[in-house]
N, C-alpha and C positions, 0 to 999 in steps of 0.2 A: 504494500500500500504506500508507505512513505519510505524515504531513504534518509534517516536522521544521521547526522554527524555531530561530533562535539561542538561544532561551530554554528550549525544551522539545521533546521528541520521543524517539525510540528508533531503534536501528539493529540489523540482524542482523550477527552475526559468526561466523566459522568459523576455527578454528586446525587446520591439517592439514600433514602431512609429504609432500613430494614429493622423492624421492631422499634426500639427506642434509640437506635444509633444511626448517625449519618455517616456514610462512607463516601470517600472521594477516590476515584480510580483513574490512573493514567494508563490507558490500555497498552500502548506500545512499549511501556517500561515495566509493566506488571507491578506497579507500586500502588498500594492501597493505604489510605489514612482514615482513621475513625475519630469521631468526636460527637458531642451532644449537640453541636451547632453546625449547620451546613457550611457557613462561611469559614468557620475555623477549620473544618475538615479540608476545604478547598485550599485555604492558605497553607496549611501543613503539607498538603500535596505539592503545591508549588515549591515550597522550601525543600521538600524531599527530592523532587525532580531536579532542582537546581544543584543540590549536593551530589546527586547521581551523575549529572553531566560534568560537574567539576572534577569528580573522581576519574571519569573517563578521560578528561583532558590531561590530568596528571599522569595517568598510565601511559598515555601517548601510544596506545595500541592501534594497530591497523584493523583490528576486528571491530566491525560495527554491529555485530549481532546483539550485544546488550542494549543498544539503543533502538533496535528494531525487532523486538520480541513478538512472538505470536501471543496474543492475549487469551485469557481464560475464556472458555466457551460460554460460560454464564454471562460474562460481560459483553461478549460479541452478540449474543442473543438480545440482550437489553439494548445495545447500540442499534441493532436492526429494528427493533420495535420503535425506538425513539426517532429514528431517521426514516421510517417507512412513509411513503407518499400517501398511503391509506391510513386513516385513523385506527390505531390499535391501542387498547388500554394496556398501560404498563403494569406489571405486577408489583411495582414499588412506587412510592412517592418520590418523584424526581424533582430536585431543586434546580439543577442546571446541567447542561451537557454542551459539548462543542469541541472546538479545536483551540489549542494554545501553541504559540511559537516557542521553539527551543532558544 
């Protein structure tokens, strides 16, 4: 889907509620953060992604696989529901979803 590098790219994100917990997911990095507040979960996710990318820069590896992972099937299904051109009810309460730049 995307070809992320330590210097540029983008990733998909979803912030959703399951039971009493909000989860923020970066699909291409397989990073998940949890919180009682959706905005805090998303902020924590952005910080985790930033740290992840910084560590990739420090490694200076030629392998881009950690920045372009296959996401969990459950999150892919949720992404498909959220981006479907036909109205489909999500099984979760979703606060936000979209793309963010690296």
